[in-house]
PyMOL Python script that loads the backbone (N, CA, C, O; Angstrom):
from pymol import cmd

cmd.read_pdbstr("""\
ATOM      1  N   MET A   1     134.314 187.791 -78.376  1.00  0.00           N
ATOM      2  CA  MET A   1     134.789 188.552 -77.236  1.00  0.00           C
ATOM      3  C   MET A   1     133.854 188.324 -76.047  1.00  0.00           C
ATOM      4  O   MET A   1     132.635 188.225 -76.192  1.00  0.00           O
ATOM      5  N   ILE A   2     134.465 188.247 -74.881  1.00  0.00           N
ATOM      6  CA  ILE A   2     133.659 188.147 -73.668  1.00  0.00           C
ATOM      7  C   ILE A   2     133.966 189.356 -72.789  1.00  0.00           C
ATOM      8  O   ILE A   2     135.061 189.917 -72.831  1.00  0.00           O
ATOM      9  N   LYS A   3     132.981 189.738 -72.001  1.00  0.00           N
ATOM     10  CA  LYS A   3     133.138 190.879 -71.097  1.00  0.00           C
ATOM     11  C   LYS A   3     133.148 190.370 -69.668  1.00  0.00           C
ATOM     12  O   LYS A   3     132.329 189.537 -69.278  1.00  0.00           O
ATOM     13  N   ALA A   4     134.092 190.886 -68.897  1.00  0.00           N
ATOM     14  CA  ALA A   4     134.199 190.553 -67.480  1.00  0.00           C
ATOM     15  C   ALA A   4     134.609 191.822 -66.747  1.00  0.00           C
ATOM     16  O   ALA A   4     135.216 192.722 -67.327  1.00  0.00           O
ATOM     17  N   ILE A   5     134.276 191.879 -65.487  1.00  0.00           N
ATOM     18  CA  ILE A   5     134.690 192.997 -64.649  1.00  0.00           C
ATOM     19  C   ILE A   5     135.955 192.546 -63.918  1.00  0.00           C
ATOM     20  O   ILE A   5     135.929 191.576 -63.160  1.00  0.00           O
ATOM     21  N   ILE A   6     137.055 193.253 -64.148  1.00  0.00           N
ATOM     22  CA  ILE A   6     138.321 192.917 -63.517  1.00  0.00           C
ATOM     23  C   ILE A   6     138.798 194.124 -62.731  1.00  0.00           C
ATOM     24  O   ILE A   6     139.066 195.190 -63.285  1.00  0.00           O
ATOM     25  N   ASN A   7     138.895 193.924 -61.419  1.00  0.00           N
ATOM     26  CA  ASN A   7     139.266 195.004 -60.495  1.00  0.00           C
ATOM     27  C   ASN A   7     138.430 196.255 -60.727  1.00  0.00           C
ATOM     28  O   ASN A   7     138.949 197.371 -60.759  1.00  0.00           O
ATOM     29  N   GLY A   8     137.128 196.049 -60.888  1.00  0.00           N
ATOM     30  CA  GLY A   8     136.194 197.158 -60.983  1.00  0.00           C
ATOM     31  C   GLY A   8     136.028 197.781 -62.355  1.00  0.00           C
ATOM     32  O   GLY A   8     135.221 198.695 -62.520  1.00  0.00           O
ATOM     33  N   ARG A   9     136.779 197.305 -63.347  1.00  0.00           N
ATOM     34  CA  ARG A   9     136.673 197.865 -64.701  1.00  0.00           C
ATOM     35  C   ARG A   9     136.220 196.789 -65.674  1.00  0.00           C
ATOM     36  O   ARG A   9     136.664 195.642 -65.610  1.00  0.00           O
ATOM     37  N   GLN A  10     135.333 197.179 -66.572  1.00  0.00           N
ATOM     38  CA  GLN A  10     134.895 196.225 -67.588  1.00  0.00           C
ATOM     39  C   GLN A  10     136.029 196.009 -68.588  1.00  0.00           C
ATOM     40  O   GLN A  10     136.591 196.960 -69.130  1.00  0.00           O
ATOM     41  N   GLU A  11     136.344 194.749 -68.814  1.00  0.00           N
ATOM     42  CA  GLU A  11     137.409 194.372 -69.745  1.00  0.00           C
ATOM     43  C   GLU A  11     136.827 193.424 -70.785  1.00  0.00           C
ATOM     44  O   GLU A  11     135.860 192.711 -70.518  1.00  0.00           O
ATOM     45  N   GLU A  12     137.416 193.424 -71.957  1.00  0.00           N
ATOM     46  CA  GLU A  12     137.030 192.486 -73.008  1.00  0.00           C
ATOM     47  C   GLU A  12     138.180 191.528 -73.264  1.00  0.00           C
ATOM     48  O   GLU A  12     139.320 191.943 -73.474  1.00  0.00           O
ATOM     49  N   LEU A  13     137.866 190.252 -73.243  1.00  0.00           N
ATOM     50  CA  LEU A  13     138.850 189.206 -73.538  1.00  0.00           C
ATOM     51  C   LEU A  13     138.439 188.530 -74.840  1.00  0.00           C
ATOM     52  O   LEU A  13     137.251 188.445 -75.153  1.00  0.00           O
ATOM     53  N   ASP A  14     139.409 188.055 -75.589  1.00  0.00           N
ATOM     54  CA  ASP A  14     139.114 187.394 -76.866  1.00  0.00           C
ATOM     55  C   ASP A  14     138.323 186.108 -76.690  1.00  0.00           C
ATOM     56  O   ASP A  14     137.521 185.745 -77.551  1.00  0.00           O
ATOM     57  N   HIS A  15     138.546 185.420 -75.577  1.00  0.00           N
ATOM     58  CA  HIS A  15     137.911 184.115 -75.335  1.00  0.00           C
ATOM     59  C   HIS A  15     138.019 183.800 -73.849  1.00  0.00           C
ATOM     60  O   HIS A  15     138.776 184.462 -73.139  1.00  0.00           O
ATOM     61  N   PRO A  16     137.280 182.804 -73.362  1.00  0.00           N
ATOM     62  CA  PRO A  16     137.452 182.416 -71.959  1.00  0.00           C
ATOM     63  C   PRO A  16     138.929 182.117 -71.701  1.00  0.00           C
ATOM     64  O   PRO A  16     139.617 181.539 -72.543  1.00  0.00           O
ATOM     65  N   LEU A  17     139.396 182.516 -70.534  1.00  0.00           N
ATOM     66  CA  LEU A  17     140.813 182.421 -70.217  1.00  0.00           C
ATOM     67  C   LEU A  17     140.957 181.862 -68.815  1.00  0.00           C
ATOM     68  O   LEU A  17     140.212 182.244 -67.913  1.00  0.00           O
ATOM     69  N   SER A  18     141.907 180.965 -68.625  1.00  0.00           N
ATOM     70  CA  SER A  18     142.117 180.448 -67.274  1.00  0.00           C
ATOM     71  C   SER A  18     142.684 181.557 -66.399  1.00  0.00           C
ATOM     72  O   SER A  18     143.339 182.480 -66.882  1.00  0.00           O
ATOM     73  N   ILE A  19     142.421 181.447 -65.127  1.00  0.00           N
ATOM     74  CA  ILE A  19     142.977 182.426 -64.201  1.00  0.00           C
ATOM     75  C   ILE A  19     144.494 182.361 -64.241  1.00  0.00           C
ATOM     76  O   ILE A  19     145.156 183.396 -64.165  1.00  0.00           O
ATOM     77  N   ALA A  20     145.060 181.160 -64.360  1.00  0.00           N
ATOM     78  CA  ALA A  20     146.518 181.021 -64.436  1.00  0.00           C
ATOM     79  C   ALA A  20     147.077 181.807 -65.615  1.00  0.00           C
ATOM     80  O   ALA A  20     148.063 182.529 -65.464  1.00  0.00           O
ATOM     81  N   ALA A  21     146.465 181.678 -66.780  1.00  0.00           N
ATOM     82  CA  ALA A  21     146.946 182.388 -67.970  1.00  0.00           C
ATOM     83  C   ALA A  21     146.778 183.895 -67.794  1.00  0.00           C
ATOM     84  O   ALA A  21     147.648 184.668 -68.195  1.00  0.00           O
ATOM     85  N   PHE A  22     145.677 184.307 -67.205  1.00  0.00           N
ATOM     86  CA  PHE A  22     145.461 185.738 -66.986  1.00  0.00           C
ATOM     87  C   PHE A  22     146.515 186.315 -66.051  1.00  0.00           C
ATOM     88  O   PHE A  22     147.091 187.366 -66.332  1.00  0.00           O
ATOM     89  N   VAL A  23     146.771 185.627 -64.933  1.00  0.00           N
ATOM     90  CA  VAL A  23     147.754 186.111 -63.965  1.00  0.00           C
ATOM     91  C   VAL A  23     149.141 186.171 -64.606  1.00  0.00           C
ATOM     92  O   VAL A  23     149.911 187.092 -64.331  1.00  0.00           O
ATOM     93  N   GLN A  24     149.464 185.199 -65.454  1.00  0.00           N
ATOM     94  CA  GLN A  24     150.764 185.212 -66.136  1.00  0.00           C
ATOM     95  C   GLN A  24     150.911 186.430 -67.042  1.00  0.00           C
ATOM     96  O   GLN A  24     152.027 186.890 -67.286  1.00  0.00           O
ATOM     97  N   SER A  25     149.801 186.952 -67.536  1.00  0.00           N
ATOM     98  CA  SER A  25     149.859 188.109 -68.431  1.00  0.00           C
ATOM     99  C   SER A  25     150.067 189.426 -67.679  1.00  0.00           C
ATOM    100  O   SER A  25     150.306 190.464 -68.296  1.00  0.00           O
ATOM    101  N   LEU A  26     149.978 189.383 -66.358  1.00  0.00           N
ATOM    102  CA  LEU A  26     150.128 190.596 -65.557  1.00  0.00           C
ATOM    103  C   LEU A  26     151.607 190.882 -65.279  1.00  0.00           C
ATOM    104  O   LEU A  26     152.425 189.962 -65.247  1.00  0.00           O
ATOM    105  N   PRO A  27     151.941 192.141 -65.081  1.00  0.00           N
ATOM    106  CA  PRO A  27     153.338 192.503 -64.812  1.00  0.00           C
ATOM    107  C   PRO A  27     153.730 192.344 -63.335  1.00  0.00           C
ATOM    108  O   PRO A  27     154.422 193.195 -62.776  1.00  0.00           O
ATOM    109  N   VAL A  28     153.283 191.250 -62.715  1.00  0.00           N
ATOM    110  CA  VAL A  28     153.629 190.957 -61.321  1.00  0.00           C
ATOM    111  C   VAL A  28     153.961 189.477 -61.208  1.00  0.00           C
ATOM    112  O   VAL A  28     153.577 188.677 -62.061  1.00  0.00           O
ATOM    113  N   LYS A  29     154.670 189.123 -60.157  1.00  0.00           N
ATOM    114  CA  LYS A  29     154.978 187.713 -59.916  1.00  0.00           C
ATOM    115  C   LYS A  29     153.742 187.041 -59.331  1.00  0.00           C
ATOM    116  O   LYS A  29     153.148 187.540 -58.375  1.00  0.00           O
ATOM    117  N   SER A  30     153.364 185.914 -59.907  1.00  0.00           N
ATOM    118  CA  SER A  30     152.125 185.249 -59.502  1.00  0.00           C
ATOM    119  C   SER A  30     152.140 184.803 -58.049  1.00  0.00           C
ATOM    120  O   SER A  30     151.076 184.665 -57.446  1.00  0.00           O
ATOM    121  N   ARG A  31     153.298 184.576 -57.475  1.00  0.00           N
ATOM    122  CA  ARG A  31     153.328 184.120 -56.080  1.00  0.00           C
ATOM    123  C   ARG A  31     152.886 185.203 -55.101  1.00  0.00           C
ATOM    124  O   ARG A  31     152.610 184.908 -53.938  1.00  0.00           O
ATOM    125  N   PHE A  32     152.817 186.455 -55.559  1.00  0.00           N
ATOM    126  CA  PHE A  32     152.397 187.563 -54.714  1.00  0.00           C
ATOM    127  C   PHE A  32     150.968 188.010 -55.002  1.00  0.00           C
ATOM    128  O   PHE A  32     150.585 189.123 -54.640  1.00  0.00           O
ATOM    129  N   VAL A  33     150.172 187.152 -55.653  1.00  0.00           N
ATOM    130  CA  VAL A  33     148.836 187.523 -56.102  1.00  0.00           C
ATOM    131  C   VAL A  33     147.798 186.565 -55.514  1.00  0.00           C
ATOM    132  O   VAL A  33     148.041 185.365 -55.386  1.00  0.00           O
ATOM    133  N   ALA A  34     146.645 187.120 -55.164  1.00  0.00           N
ATOM    134  CA  ALA A  34     145.474 186.333 -54.783  1.00  0.00           C
ATOM    135  C   ALA A  34     144.350 186.730 -55.736  1.00  0.00           C
ATOM    136  O   ALA A  34     144.267 187.883 -56.159  1.00  0.00           O
ATOM    137  N   VAL A  35     143.482 185.766 -56.072  1.00  0.00           N
ATOM    138  CA  VAL A  35     142.414 186.021 -57.035  1.00  0.00           C
ATOM    139  C   VAL A  35     141.076 185.558 -56.470  1.00  0.00           C
ATOM    140  O   VAL A  35     140.963 184.468 -55.910  1.00  0.00           O
ATOM    141  N   ALA A  36     140.062 186.415 -56.629  1.00  0.00           N
ATOM    142  CA  ALA A  36     138.687 186.047 -56.279  1.00  0.00           C
ATOM    143  C   ALA A  36     137.854 186.098 -57.554  1.00  0.00           C
ATOM    144  O   ALA A  36     138.004 187.005 -58.372  1.00  0.00           O
ATOM    145  N   LYS A  37     136.985 185.121 -57.709  1.00  0.00           N
ATOM    146  CA  LYS A  37     136.073 185.067 -58.857  1.00  0.00           C
ATOM    147  C   LYS A  37     134.655 185.079 -58.313  1.00  0.00           C
ATOM    148  O   LYS A  37     134.259 184.199 -57.549  1.00  0.00           O
ATOM    149  N   ASN A  38     133.899 186.090 -58.719  1.00  0.00           N
ATOM    150  CA  ASN A  38     132.508 186.237 -58.271  1.00  0.00           C
ATOM    151  C   ASN A  38     132.383 186.167 -56.752  1.00  0.00           C
ATOM    152  O   ASN A  38     131.465 185.546 -56.217  1.00  0.00           O
ATOM    153  N   GLY A  39     133.331 186.821 -56.066  1.00  0.00           N
ATOM    154  CA  GLY A  39     133.265 186.939 -54.619  1.00  0.00           C
ATOM    155  C   GLY A  39     133.879 185.805 -53.827  1.00  0.00           C
ATOM    156  O   GLY A  39     133.868 185.844 -52.597  1.00  0.00           O
ATOM    157  N   GLU A  40     134.420 184.786 -54.500  1.00  0.00           N
ATOM    158  CA  GLU A  40     135.029 183.663 -53.793  1.00  0.00           C
ATOM    159  C   GLU A  40     136.491 183.530 -54.186  1.00  0.00           C
ATOM    160  O   GLU A  40     136.839 183.547 -55.366  1.00  0.00           O
ATOM    161  N   VAL A  41     137.345 183.398 -53.167  1.00  0.00           N
ATOM    162  CA  VAL A  41     138.768 183.237 -53.430  1.00  0.00           C
ATOM    163  C   VAL A  41     138.987 181.920 -54.165  1.00  0.00           C
ATOM    164  O   VAL A  41     138.437 180.886 -53.786  1.00  0.00           O
ATOM    165  N   VAL A  42     139.796 181.969 -55.218  1.00  0.00           N
ATOM    166  CA  VAL A  42     140.125 180.767 -55.988  1.00  0.00           C
ATOM    167  C   VAL A  42     141.490 180.274 -55.504  1.00  0.00           C
ATOM    168  O   VAL A  42     142.489 180.974 -55.672  1.00  0.00           O
ATOM    169  N   PRO A  43     141.547 179.084 -54.906  1.00  0.00           N
ATOM    170  CA  PRO A  43     142.845 178.561 -54.463  1.00  0.00           C
ATOM    171  C   PRO A  43     143.803 178.417 -55.651  1.00  0.00           C
ATOM    172  O   PRO A  43     143.395 178.051 -56.753  1.00  0.00           O
ATOM    173  N   ARG A  44     145.046 178.705 -55.411  1.00  0.00           N
ATOM    174  CA  ARG A  44     146.073 178.677 -56.454  1.00  0.00           C
ATOM    175  C   ARG A  44     146.090 177.352 -57.231  1.00  0.00           C
ATOM    176  O   ARG A  44     146.322 177.349 -58.440  1.00  0.00           O
ATOM    177  N   GLU A  45     145.849 176.249 -56.556  1.00  0.00           N
ATOM    178  CA  GLU A  45     145.875 174.943 -57.239  1.00  0.00           C
ATOM    179  C   GLU A  45     144.715 174.778 -58.233  1.00  0.00           C
ATOM    180  O   GLU A  45     144.731 173.853 -59.044  1.00  0.00           O
ATOM    181  N   ARG A  46     143.720 175.657 -58.178  1.00  0.00           N
ATOM    182  CA  ARG A  46     142.596 175.580 -59.125  1.00  0.00           C
ATOM    183  C   ARG A  46     142.689 176.608 -60.242  1.00  0.00           C
ATOM    184  O   ARG A  46     141.808 176.655 -61.101  1.00  0.00           O
ATOM    185  N   TRP A  47     143.732 177.434 -60.255  1.00  0.00           N
ATOM    186  CA  TRP A  47     143.854 178.492 -61.258  1.00  0.00           C
ATOM    187  C   TRP A  47     143.855 177.964 -62.683  1.00  0.00           C
ATOM    188  O   TRP A  47     143.299 178.615 -63.568  1.00  0.00           O
ATOM    189  N   ARG A  48     144.454 176.818 -62.936  1.00  0.00           N
ATOM    190  CA  ARG A  48     144.531 176.293 -64.317  1.00  0.00           C
ATOM    191  C   ARG A  48     143.162 175.856 -64.848  1.00  0.00           C
ATOM    192  O   ARG A  48     142.905 175.938 -66.049  1.00  0.00           O
ATOM    193  N   LYS A  49     142.295 175.399 -63.962  1.00  0.00           N
ATOM    194  CA  LYS A  49     140.974 174.919 -64.393  1.00  0.00           C
ATOM    195  C   LYS A  49     139.898 175.995 -64.321  1.00  0.00           C
ATOM    196  O   LYS A  49     138.910 175.932 -65.053  1.00  0.00           O
ATOM    197  N   ALA A  50     140.078 176.976 -63.449  1.00  0.00           N
ATOM    198  CA  ALA A  50     139.078 178.038 -63.299  1.00  0.00           C
ATOM    199  C   ALA A  50     139.217 179.027 -64.456  1.00  0.00           C
ATOM    200  O   ALA A  50     140.296 179.571 -64.689  1.00  0.00           O
ATOM    201  N   GLU A  51     138.130 179.254 -65.170  1.00  0.00           N
ATOM    202  CA  GLU A  51     138.162 180.156 -66.324  1.00  0.00           C
ATOM    203  C   GLU A  51     137.416 181.452 -66.043  1.00  0.00           C
ATOM    204  O   GLU A  51     136.442 181.488 -65.291  1.00  0.00           O
ATOM    205  N   ILE A  52     137.901 182.499 -66.667  1.00  0.00           N
ATOM    206  CA  ILE A  52     137.195 183.774 -66.669  1.00  0.00           C
ATOM    207  C   ILE A  52     136.232 183.723 -67.843  1.00  0.00           C
ATOM    208  O   ILE A  52     136.648 183.564 -68.991  1.00  0.00           O
ATOM    209  N   ARG A  53     134.950 183.856 -67.552  1.00  0.00           N
ATOM    210  CA  ARG A  53     133.907 183.754 -68.583  1.00  0.00           C
ATOM    211  C   ARG A  53     133.044 185.014 -68.592  1.00  0.00           C
ATOM    212  O   ARG A  53     133.170 185.880 -67.727  1.00  0.00           O
ATOM    213  N   GLU A  54     132.181 185.092 -69.571  1.00  0.00           N
ATOM    214  CA  GLU A  54     131.257 186.220 -69.745  1.00  0.00           C
ATOM    215  C   GLU A  54     130.559 186.552 -68.429  1.00  0.00           C
ATOM    216  O   GLU A  54     129.952 185.686 -67.798  1.00  0.00           O
ATOM    217  N   GLY A  55     130.656 187.822 -68.026  1.00  0.00           N
ATOM    218  CA  GLY A  55     129.946 188.306 -66.857  1.00  0.00           C
ATOM    219  C   GLY A  55     130.626 188.077 -65.521  1.00  0.00           C
ATOM    220  O   GLY A  55     130.115 188.516 -64.491  1.00  0.00           O
ATOM    221  N   ASP A  56     131.770 187.398 -65.512  1.00  0.00           N
ATOM    222  CA  ASP A  56     132.461 187.148 -64.247  1.00  0.00           C
ATOM    223  C   ASP A  56     132.985 188.447 -63.655  1.00  0.00           C
ATOM    224  O   ASP A  56     133.277 189.409 -64.364  1.00  0.00           O
ATOM    225  N   ILE A  57     133.095 188.442 -62.338  1.00  0.00           N
ATOM    226  CA  ILE A  57     133.694 189.553 -61.618  1.00  0.00           C
ATOM    227  C   ILE A  57     134.968 189.018 -60.964  1.00  0.00           C
ATOM    228  O   ILE A  57     134.919 188.143 -60.099  1.00  0.00           O
ATOM    229  N   ILE A  58     136.092 189.553 -61.390  1.00  0.00           N
ATOM    230  CA  ILE A  58     137.398 189.076 -60.935  1.00  0.00           C
ATOM    231  C   ILE A  58     138.086 190.179 -60.144  1.00  0.00           C
ATOM    232  O   ILE A  58     138.130 191.332 -60.574  1.00  0.00           O
ATOM    233  N   GLU A  59     138.615 189.818 -59.001  1.00  0.00           N
ATOM    234  CA  GLU A  59     139.425 190.740 -58.205  1.00  0.00           C
ATOM    235  C   GLU A  59     140.806 190.116 -58.066  1.00  0.00           C
ATOM    236  O   GLU A  59     140.946 188.983 -57.608  1.00  0.00           O
ATOM    237  N   VAL A  60     141.813 190.862 -58.463  1.00  0.00           N
ATOM    238  CA  VAL A  60     143.194 190.427 -58.349  1.00  0.00           C
ATOM    239  C   VAL A  60     143.860 191.343 -57.323  1.00  0.00           C
ATOM    240  O   VAL A  60     143.864 192.565 -57.472  1.00  0.00           O
ATOM    241  N   VAL A  61     144.415 190.737 -56.294  1.00  0.00           N
ATOM    242  CA  VAL A  61     145.031 191.504 -55.216  1.00  0.00           C
ATOM    243  C   VAL A  61     146.507 191.134 -55.136  1.00  0.00           C
ATOM    244  O   VAL A  61     146.862 189.959 -55.051  1.00  0.00           O
ATOM    245  N   ARG A  62     147.346 192.139 -55.164  1.00  0.00           N
ATOM    246  CA  ARG A  62     148.779 191.910 -55.042  1.00  0.00           C
ATOM    247  C   ARG A  62     149.185 192.187 -53.606  1.00  0.00           C
ATOM    248  O   ARG A  62     148.828 193.218 -53.035  1.00  0.00           O
ATOM    249  N   MET A  63     149.938 191.252 -53.026  1.00  0.00           N
ATOM    250  CA  MET A  63     150.415 191.416 -51.657  1.00  0.00           C
ATOM    251  C   MET A  63     151.591 192.395 -51.660  1.00  0.00           C
ATOM    252  O   MET A  63     152.457 192.358 -52.534  1.00  0.00           O
ATOM    253  N   VAL A  64     151.591 193.251 -50.675  1.00  0.00           N
ATOM    254  CA  VAL A  64     152.656 194.237 -50.552  1.00  0.00           C
ATOM    255  C   VAL A  64     153.250 194.111 -49.160  1.00  0.00           C
ATOM    256  O   VAL A  64     152.531 194.118 -48.161  1.00  0.00           O
ATOM    257  N   GLY A  65     154.551 193.997 -49.107  1.00  0.00           N
ATOM    258  CA  GLY A  65     155.223 193.894 -47.810  1.00  0.00           C
ATOM    259  C   GLY A  65     155.737 195.249 -47.371  1.00  0.00           C
ATOM    260  O   GLY A  65     155.876 196.173 -48.173  1.00  0.00           O
ATOM    261  N   GLY A  66     156.007 195.344 -46.129  1.00  0.00           N
ATOM    262  CA  GLY A  66     156.556 196.580 -45.598  1.00  0.00           C
ATOM    263  C   GLY A  66     156.964 196.380 -44.152  1.00  0.00           C
ATOM    264  O   GLY A  66     156.837 195.290 -43.595  1.00  0.00           O
ATOM    265  N   GLY A  67     157.431 197.399 -43.586  1.00  0.00           N
ATOM    266  CA  GLY A  67     157.834 197.207 -42.210  1.00  0.00           C
ATOM    267  C   GLY A  67     158.197 198.417 -41.531  1.00  0.00           C
ATOM    268  O   GLY A  67     158.558 198.380 -40.354  1.00  0.00           O
TER     269      GLY A  67
END
""", "prot")
cmd.dss("prot")
cmd.show_as("cartoon", "prot")
cmd.util.cbc("prot")
cmd.orient("prot")
């Protein structure tokens, strides 16, 4: 198990996980999500290679429209 901080809460994952796989596990459409890892925005094209590892701090932000 690895521990990471995700949106301010400590979470335990079974193993390192790509950001793409993590976002797919969320109940939101990935096209409306932005992800930062350790304070840096991860471009969508790098989600498959970027992994969530022990001690990482991940922020997932969902875009909300309105008017």
